[in-house]
Structure formats: C-alpha cells, structure tokens
Residue frames relative to the residue before (quaternion, step in Angstrom):
aa qw qx qy qz dx dy dz
M 1.0000 0.0000 0.0000 0.0000 0.00 0.00 0.00
T 0.0504 -0.8017 0.5952 0.0221 3.64 -0.79 0.89
N 0.1801 -0.7449 0.6350 0.0973 3.56 -1.29 0.46
Q 0.3314 -0.7334 0.5631 0.1878 3.59 -1.01 0.89
Q 0.0784 0.7804 -0.6134 0.0929 3.55 -0.76 1.09
H 0.8113 -0.0317 0.0097 0.5837 3.67 -0.52 1.06
G 0.6879 -0.5079 0.3022 0.4214 3.58 0.93 0.73
V 0.6122 0.5246 -0.3462 0.4797 3.61 1.22 0.09
S 0.3746 -0.7162 0.5404 0.2340 3.61 -0.92 0.91
M 0.1009 -0.8045 0.5854 -0.0015 3.56 -0.75 1.14
K 0.3558 -0.7047 0.5616 0.2478 3.53 -0.91 0.84
V 0.1757 -0.7487 0.6374 0.0483 3.57 -1.06 0.92
D 0.4194 -0.6860 0.5527 0.2191 3.53 -1.06 1.02
E 0.3528 -0.7697 0.4945 0.1962 3.59 -0.34 1.22
G 0.6235 0.5278 -0.3770 0.4365 3.62 1.00 -0.66
V 0.6665 0.4655 -0.3539 0.4624 3.58 0.78 -0.78
V 0.6206 0.5571 -0.3344 0.4389 3.66 0.86 -0.81
A 0.6821 0.5056 -0.2571 0.4615 3.55 0.97 -1.06
A 0.6449 0.5286 -0.3213 0.4489 3.55 1.01 -0.82
I 0.6962 0.4803 -0.2767 0.4561 3.53 0.96 -1.01
D 0.7074 0.4706 -0.2681 0.4540 3.61 0.95 -0.94
S 0.7101 0.4472 -0.2617 0.4767 3.64 1.13 -0.51
R 0.4783 0.6778 -0.4293 0.3570 3.50 1.25 -0.16
R 0.2052 0.7564 -0.6063 0.1345 3.71 -0.85 0.84
S 0.5255 -0.6116 0.4785 0.3478 3.45 -1.39 0.14
V 0.1815 -0.7999 0.5705 0.0416 3.52 -0.51 1.23
R 0.1393 -0.8359 0.5303 0.0260 3.55 -0.74 1.13
A 0.7385 0.2190 -0.2549 0.5845 3.59 1.19 0.68
F 0.0891 -0.8257 0.5569 -0.0105 3.53 -0.58 1.20
L 0.4687 -0.5806 0.5730 0.3389 3.59 -1.31 0.43
P 0.5799 -0.6256 0.4329 0.2915 3.54 -1.37 0.58
D 0.3953 0.7580 -0.4525 0.2539 3.54 1.35 -0.18
P 0.4373 -0.7302 0.4541 0.2635 3.61 -0.74 0.99
V 0.2271 -0.7188 0.6253 0.2019 3.54 -1.29 0.30
D 0.4011 -0.7513 0.4619 0.2477 3.60 -0.59 1.17
D 0.6548 -0.5650 0.3668 0.3427 3.50 -1.27 0.61
A 0.5846 0.5986 -0.3356 0.4328 3.57 1.18 -0.64
T 0.6563 0.5182 -0.2833 0.4695 3.47 1.01 -0.86
L 0.6610 0.5135 -0.2793 0.4705 3.50 1.03 -0.91
E 0.6569 0.5002 -0.3179 0.4661 3.51 0.93 -0.89
S 0.6106 0.5253 -0.3495 0.4786 3.68 1.08 -0.68
I 0.6862 0.4763 -0.3174 0.4490 3.60 0.75 -0.90
F 0.6621 0.4640 -0.3166 0.4961 3.66 0.94 -0.69
G 0.6126 0.5695 -0.3550 0.4175 3.60 1.00 -0.75
H 0.6980 0.4340 -0.2551 0.5093 3.55 0.96 -0.95
A 0.6116 0.5584 -0.3497 0.4380 3.70 0.99 -0.79
C 0.6267 0.5665 -0.3567 0.3988 3.64 1.00 -0.71
R 0.5657 0.5879 -0.4111 0.4067 3.58 1.24 -0.19
A 0.3540 0.7307 -0.5008 0.3000 3.60 1.23 0.21
P 0.5054 -0.6630 0.4599 0.3058 3.61 -1.02 0.76
S 0.0415 0.7833 -0.6201 0.0135 3.60 -1.12 0.54
G 0.6025 -0.6094 0.3910 0.3359 3.51 -1.00 0.81
S 0.8474 -0.0326 -0.0438 0.5282 3.57 -0.70 1.12
N 0.5426 -0.6689 0.3674 0.3508 3.51 1.40 0.70
I 0.2821 0.7857 -0.5051 0.2191 3.64 1.01 0.73
Q 0.1781 -0.8407 0.4977 0.1175 3.54 1.26 -0.36
P 0.0033 -0.8895 0.4564 -0.0209 3.61 0.61 1.17
W 0.5481 0.6631 -0.3712 0.3495 3.62 1.23 0.19
K 0.0046 0.7598 -0.6500 -0.0129 3.49 -1.29 0.59
V 0.1516 -0.8437 0.5150 0.0001 3.54 -0.74 0.99
Y 0.1292 -0.7583 0.6357 0.0636 3.53 -1.05 0.93
V 0.1528 -0.7972 0.5789 0.0776 3.60 -0.65 1.11
L 0.1447 -0.8355 0.5299 0.0105 3.61 -0.57 1.22
T 0.0996 0.7697 -0.6260 0.0760 3.53 -0.94 0.98
G 0.8165 0.3033 -0.1734 0.4597 3.56 -1.37 0.04
D 0.8693 -0.0860 0.0901 0.4783 3.45 -1.20 -0.82
V 0.6567 0.5187 -0.3271 0.4389 3.65 0.91 -0.90
K 0.6694 0.4811 -0.3084 0.4748 3.57 0.96 -0.65
D 0.6632 0.5088 -0.3091 0.4537 3.53 0.97 -0.96
R 0.6468 0.5178 -0.3369 0.4473 3.71 0.98 -0.85
L 0.6451 0.5363 -0.3175 0.4421 3.50 0.95 -0.81
S 0.6347 0.5261 -0.3115 0.4726 3.53 1.02 -0.97
R 0.6686 0.4979 -0.3160 0.4530 3.61 0.79 -1.00
A 0.6602 0.5287 -0.3229 0.4248 3.53 0.82 -0.89
I 0.6645 0.4645 -0.2945 0.5059 3.66 0.92 -0.86
L 0.6344 0.5420 -0.3172 0.4507 3.60 0.82 -0.91
D 0.6379 0.5323 -0.3282 0.4494 3.59 0.86 -0.87
V 0.6894 0.4526 -0.2650 0.4996 3.60 1.00 -0.76
Y 0.6417 0.5460 -0.3198 0.4334 3.51 0.91 -0.97
N 0.7472 0.4339 -0.2196 0.4529 3.55 0.93 -0.89
D 0.6850 0.4169 -0.2791 0.5283 3.53 1.34 0.09
P 0.3639 -0.7996 0.4313 0.2054 3.52 -0.03 1.40
E 0.6332 0.5492 -0.3412 0.4255 3.61 0.99 -0.76
T 0.7007 0.4374 -0.2492 0.5056 3.53 0.95 -0.92
D 0.6586 0.5506 -0.3223 0.3991 3.59 0.88 -0.90
R 0.6587 0.5252 -0.3446 0.4141 3.60 0.96 -0.58
L 0.5777 0.5851 -0.3620 0.4392 3.59 1.36 -0.10
H 0.6383 0.5062 -0.2910 0.5017 3.62 1.39 -0.17
E 0.1396 0.7709 -0.6192 0.0523 3.51 -1.10 0.66
E 0.6521 -0.5419 0.3559 0.3929 3.46 -1.23 0.50
E 0.4249 -0.6701 0.5309 0.2976 3.62 -1.13 0.59
Y 0.7960 0.0207 -0.1000 0.5966 3.60 1.09 -0.19
A 0.5341 -0.6629 0.4223 0.3114 3.64 -1.04 0.74
Y 0.2532 -0.7677 0.5681 0.1540 3.56 -0.62 1.06
Y 0.7782 0.2718 -0.1302 0.5509 3.60 0.97 -0.90
P 0.5844 -0.5999 0.3880 0.3846 3.63 -1.03 0.50
K 0.5378 -0.6320 0.4503 0.3295 3.59 -1.10 0.56
T 0.7540 0.1814 -0.1301 0.6177 3.52 1.20 -0.61
W 0.3084 -0.7369 0.5827 0.1493 3.60 -0.72 1.15
A 0.0286 -0.7452 0.6662 0.0088 3.45 -1.37 0.65
S 0.5834 -0.5706 0.4622 0.3471 3.47 -1.38 0.30
P 0.6220 -0.1538 -0.7638 -0.0780 1.62 -2.08 1.37
F 0.3740 0.7778 -0.4348 0.2570 3.59 1.31 0.06
I 0.6821 0.4844 -0.3026 0.4566 3.56 0.84 -0.85
E 0.6145 0.5493 -0.3399 0.4529 3.55 1.08 -0.82
R 0.6814 0.5051 -0.2817 0.4487 3.56 0.85 -1.00
R 0.6493 0.4805 -0.3511 0.4736 3.64 1.06 -0.69
R 0.6601 0.5050 -0.3342 0.4446 3.67 0.97 -0.78
V 0.6172 0.5192 -0.3716 0.4598 3.62 0.98 -0.65
L 0.6898 0.4839 -0.3116 0.4393 3.58 0.82 -0.77
G 0.6178 0.5287 -0.3270 0.4816 3.49 1.05 -0.72
L 0.6711 0.4927 -0.3085 0.4600 3.58 0.81 -0.95
E 0.6705 0.5088 -0.3234 0.4324 3.61 0.85 -0.78
L 0.6745 0.4928 -0.2965 0.4629 3.50 1.03 -0.86
Y 0.6838 0.4592 -0.3017 0.4801 3.64 0.83 -0.83
S 0.6158 0.5337 -0.3542 0.4588 3.67 1.07 -0.61
L 0.5956 0.5189 -0.3588 0.4972 3.66 1.07 -0.62
L 0.7289 0.4524 -0.2238 0.4626 3.57 0.88 -0.84
G 0.4727 -0.6945 0.4415 0.3151 3.52 1.33 -0.15
L 0.5316 0.6394 -0.3959 0.3896 3.59 1.26 0.35
T 0.2504 -0.7655 0.5810 0.1175 3.59 -0.89 1.03
R 0.6624 -0.5102 0.3608 0.4132 3.57 -1.20 0.43
E 0.6434 0.5350 -0.3278 0.4386 3.62 1.11 -0.56
N 0.6216 0.5544 -0.3285 0.4454 3.57 1.20 -0.46
K 0.0844 -0.8583 0.5034 0.0532 3.62 0.44 1.05
A 0.6330 0.5721 -0.2951 0.4300 3.42 1.12 -0.93
G 0.6608 0.5167 -0.2522 0.4824 3.51 1.10 -0.98
M 0.6334 0.5234 -0.2915 0.4898 3.51 1.03 -0.77
K 0.6796 0.4794 -0.3003 0.4671 3.56 0.91 -0.86
A 0.6396 0.5246 -0.3341 0.4518 3.55 1.02 -0.87
Q 0.6437 0.5199 -0.3349 0.4508 3.60 1.02 -0.77
M 0.6495 0.4989 -0.3214 0.4754 3.50 1.02 -0.79
G 0.6426 0.5318 -0.3372 0.4364 3.58 1.04 -0.67
R 0.5374 0.6267 -0.3954 0.4025 3.63 1.27 -0.25
N 0.4917 0.6159 -0.4373 0.4332 3.58 1.24 -0.21
F 0.7421 0.4667 -0.2349 0.4199 3.50 0.78 -0.94
E 0.6190 0.4344 -0.3205 0.5705 3.51 1.48 0.11
F 0.4185 -0.7153 0.4458 0.3384 3.61 1.32 0.26
F 0.5778 -0.6346 0.3701 0.3556 3.58 1.00 0.92
G 0.6539 -0.5244 0.3069 0.4508 3.63 1.11 0.61
A 0.3914 0.7092 -0.5038 0.2999 3.64 1.11 0.34
P 0.5170 -0.6337 0.4758 0.3236 3.59 -1.12 0.66
V 0.7842 0.2583 -0.1324 0.5484 3.67 1.07 -0.55
G 0.0983 -0.7551 0.6461 0.0528 3.56 -1.05 0.93
I 0.1567 -0.8125 0.5553 0.0836 3.45 -1.13 0.70
M 0.1136 -0.7762 0.6115 0.1037 3.62 -0.90 0.63
F 0.2252 -0.7565 0.6083 0.0830 3.56 -0.84 1.12
T 0.0355 0.8090 -0.5863 0.0245 3.53 -0.89 0.92
T 0.1208 -0.7875 0.5985 0.0839 3.63 -1.25 0.33
D 0.5982 -0.5412 0.4214 0.4143 3.54 -1.24 0.12
R 0.5704 -0.6306 0.4246 0.3111 3.58 -1.03 0.80
N 0.6332 0.5670 -0.3207 0.4181 3.51 1.18 -0.58
M 0.5494 0.6525 -0.3866 0.3506 3.60 1.23 -0.44
E 0.3628 -0.7486 0.5290 0.1678 3.51 -1.09 0.96
R 0.7884 -0.3534 0.2381 0.4437 3.51 -1.27 -0.13
G 0.6219 0.5604 -0.3406 0.4281 3.53 1.02 -0.75
S 0.6468 0.5313 -0.3005 0.4573 3.55 1.02 -0.80
W 0.6320 0.5199 -0.3223 0.4759 3.57 1.14 -0.79
L 0.6001 0.5434 -0.3596 0.4640 3.62 1.10 -0.64
D 0.6252 0.4996 -0.3405 0.4935 3.60 1.07 -0.84
Y 0.6667 0.5303 -0.3428 0.3960 3.57 0.79 -0.87
G 0.5648 0.6057 -0.3580 0.4313 3.52 1.16 -0.71
M 0.6640 0.5089 -0.2784 0.4717 3.48 0.97 -1.00
F 0.6411 0.5058 -0.3309 0.4729 3.58 0.89 -0.75
I 0.6895 0.4501 -0.3277 0.4633 3.68 0.79 -0.84
Q 0.5800 0.5612 -0.3530 0.4734 3.63 1.13 -0.59
N 0.6425 0.5153 -0.3149 0.4717 3.62 1.01 -0.81
V 0.6056 0.5529 -0.3326 0.4657 3.56 1.06 -0.84
M 0.6969 0.4744 -0.2867 0.4551 3.57 0.85 -0.95
L 0.6789 0.4870 -0.3005 0.4601 3.59 0.96 -0.78
M 0.6359 0.5093 -0.3154 0.4866 3.57 1.04 -0.69
A 0.5877 0.5560 -0.3615 0.4635 3.58 1.05 -0.63
R 0.6463 0.4976 -0.3151 0.4851 3.65 1.05 -0.92
A 0.6221 0.5499 -0.3583 0.4268 3.66 1.00 -0.65
F 0.7101 0.3912 -0.2430 0.5326 3.57 1.23 -0.54
G 0.5472 -0.6441 0.3732 0.3827 3.59 1.23 0.24
L 0.5119 0.6282 -0.4281 0.4001 3.56 1.14 0.60
D 0.2977 -0.7398 0.5652 0.2114 3.51 -1.27 0.25
T 0.2163 -0.7921 0.5634 0.0911 3.59 -1.28 0.29
C 0.0597 -0.7568 0.6368 0.1345 3.47 -1.32 0.11
P 0.2499 -0.7551 0.5816 0.1705 3.63 -0.48 1.01
Q 0.0910 -0.8666 0.4906 -0.0097 3.53 -0.78 0.97
A 0.1976 -0.7889 0.5721 0.1061 3.64 -0.36 1.18
A 0.4568 0.7159 -0.4176 0.3232 3.59 1.26 -0.39
F 0.6149 0.5683 -0.3374 0.4303 3.63 1.13 -0.68
N 0.5564 0.6697 -0.3951 0.2928 3.57 1.08 -0.79
R 0.6205 0.5810 -0.3515 0.3923 3.57 1.02 -0.68
Y 0.7290 0.4039 -0.1928 0.5180 3.52 1.21 -0.70
H 0.1757 0.8328 -0.5103 0.1231 3.60 1.10 0.49
R 0.6469 0.5179 -0.3515 0.4356 3.66 0.93 -0.70
I 0.6656 0.4921 -0.3122 0.4662 3.60 1.00 -0.81
I 0.6065 0.5491 -0.3347 0.4676 3.58 1.18 -0.78
A 0.6688 0.5132 -0.2930 0.4511 3.57 0.88 -1.04
E 0.6373 0.5112 -0.3250 0.4763 3.57 0.94 -0.81
H 0.7375 0.4369 -0.2619 0.4434 3.66 0.59 -1.00
L 0.7408 0.3548 -0.2405 0.5172 3.62 0.97 -0.67
R 0.3757 -0.7350 0.4843 0.2900 3.63 1.28 0.06
L 0.1108 0.8201 -0.5505 0.1100 3.57 0.66 0.92
P 0.4763 -0.6391 0.4954 0.3454 3.56 -0.99 0.72
E 0.6467 -0.5718 0.3325 0.3799 3.56 -1.16 0.60
N 0.6587 0.5488 -0.2914 0.4243 3.56 1.15 -0.55
E 0.6427 0.5306 -0.3044 0.4612 3.59 1.35 -0.12
T 0.1342 -0.7866 0.6005 0.0512 3.50 -1.02 0.90
V 0.4740 -0.6725 0.4708 0.3184 3.73 -0.89 0.71
V 0.2930 -0.7372 0.5851 0.1681 3.56 -0.94 0.96
C 0.7014 -0.3435 0.2469 0.5737 3.62 0.84 -1.04
G 0.4339 -0.6595 0.5400 0.2918 3.50 -1.31 0.09
M 0.0776 -0.7821 0.6059 0.1235 3.59 -1.28 -0.04
S 0.2756 -0.7215 0.6057 0.1912 3.50 -1.22 0.48
I 0.0409 0.8205 -0.5702 0.0060 3.64 -0.88 0.67
G 0.3350 0.7160 -0.5554 0.2583 3.50 -0.97 0.81
H 0.6722 -0.4386 0.3938 0.4480 3.68 -1.22 -0.60
A 0.4674 -0.6959 0.4904 0.2383 3.50 -0.71 1.08
D 0.3269 -0.6997 0.6035 0.1985 3.65 -1.06 0.87
L 0.1868 -0.8378 0.5005 0.1128 3.61 0.08 1.20
S 0.5747 0.5950 -0.4076 0.3868 3.65 1.19 -0.18
K 0.6120 0.5524 -0.3605 0.4362 3.61 1.31 -0.45
P 0.5637 -0.6399 0.4385 0.2838 3.60 -1.10 0.99
E 0.6514 0.5354 -0.3637 0.3961 3.60 0.89 -0.74
N 0.6463 0.5120 -0.3291 0.4604 3.62 1.23 -0.33
Q 0.5231 0.5778 -0.4444 0.4417 3.53 1.22 0.37
L 0.4645 0.6722 -0.4541 0.3552 3.64 1.29 -0.16
A 0.0189 0.7409 -0.6697 0.0466 3.52 -1.03 1.03
S 0.2535 -0.8005 0.5315 0.1113 3.51 -0.24 1.32
E 0.4853 -0.6893 0.4816 0.2395 3.48 -1.11 0.82
R 0.2001 -0.7520 0.6122 0.1400 3.52 -1.22 0.44
E 0.5333 -0.6225 0.4630 0.3372 3.60 -1.03 0.65
P 0.5201 -0.6174 0.4727 0.3534 3.58 -1.01 0.55
V 0.6035 -0.5990 0.3540 0.3894 3.54 -1.10 0.72
A 0.6051 0.5813 -0.3701 0.3987 3.63 1.04 -0.59
S 0.7144 0.4322 -0.3100 0.4547 3.62 1.08 -0.42
V 0.7279 0.4049 -0.2483 0.4945 3.59 1.20 -0.11
V 0.7653 0.3493 -0.1602 0.5164 3.56 1.12 -0.54
R 0.1050 -0.7814 0.6131 0.0500 3.65 -0.92 0.94
F 0.1747 -0.7724 0.5979 0.1238 3.51 -0.80 0.93
L 0.1141 -0.8123 0.5719 0.0025 3.53 -0.59 1.28
R 0.0019 -0.8056 0.5889 -0.0649 3.55 -0.71 1.07
C-alpha cells in the first residue's frame, strides 16, 4: 500500500492502518477466553508508549474468573440501589461540567444511534439503566482490565497514559481482539480499590473490556462518525 505525499510515493504499513481503522468500542463480547500469553504480549508492546522522562505512569490489573465476577456484582449491587449509589462519585471529572457545541451534539448523536440499535427510547428509563449497567459486567467479556496510576501524577502523565491505553487497544486488534475503554467504572473507584486491594497512592484511571466481539448483537453495528480532516486540522505555511 502506498500513499502520495508532496509528490513522493510513501509505503504505508497496512497492518497499522487496519488496526487503527478497525478499532471501535465493542459493547457485547463472546465468552471465549483470552490466554495469558496473548495478554502479556499485548501489554509488552503497549508499554512502548512514550512518556515524559520515561516515567511510565501506568499500572494494570487484569481481571478474570471469580475476581472479575465479584467486582461486577459489588458494583452492580450499588448501581441498582439509588440510596447507596448516590454516595459514590468520580474521583476526577472525565466530562466537562458545562457542555458546549459541538461536543454535546456529538455525544447526543452517539447515544441516539446506540439506543436506536437496541430499540430503546428515551422514555424507557429502565432499559437505558440496564444497558448502562452492562458496563459493570464488562459487556460479557472474559477479561476485564483496570488501569491505575500514582495520585501524584499530573496532567502530562495522564496524556502519556492515554497513549498507553491506545496502544493496548491497537495491539488487541493485531491479535484479532476487540476492546471497550470504560470511564463508567470511575464512579465506583472506592469499590474497585477495596476489591483489588489497591495501595493508597493509586487512583483508578479507567476500566476496559477485552475479548472477541459478538457480531450477532445489534449494539456492535454501531460505527461512530469522525470529523473530516479539514474540520480539525489546519496547515500553516
């Protein structure tokens, strides 16, 4: 595969392009297991992500079997009890407190597309809540991941962390696997810390589901749009 840039023919690695273009958030997985050797290879390559002064601010907990199931049940017990659920809040704000255009419109479009595929209307509050609760079951994936970092890390290290998480998702595609990065877990960081026995100095960055996509499920037909390059990139000469 070649690409023309400034009149020069440049070779493009099709595997890299395929991994980037095929990455998506999968919200229904098959129960097929993922072996430890594959996961170790994914993380081994992902750790090549850049970080300021090579501090490598990432730490990862891979959850399977009973450990994953117990955490899911603990979070769902709280999530489904409004009185208890209101006692939990995010340790850091993932979304802005005040939404503005065009970001709010993009979010609404994605939500409408997902719930339309699932046959859920805005009036079906119970159905929407149940779908949100699927996050905490890792959407049926055989492997759940929790990413943490040291509480002393500043914004620059969180930028580095995002590149590490992106590497994890792209390497998963290289192995024919799918993922869903999940900020939904952040609200329940105290439960996660208790169940995983996190040290006091660690804070939850986000969760992730990883496994084989269940392509028979309608939610996996969702293909989120991206803005054209011309609307987000300016070439200044």
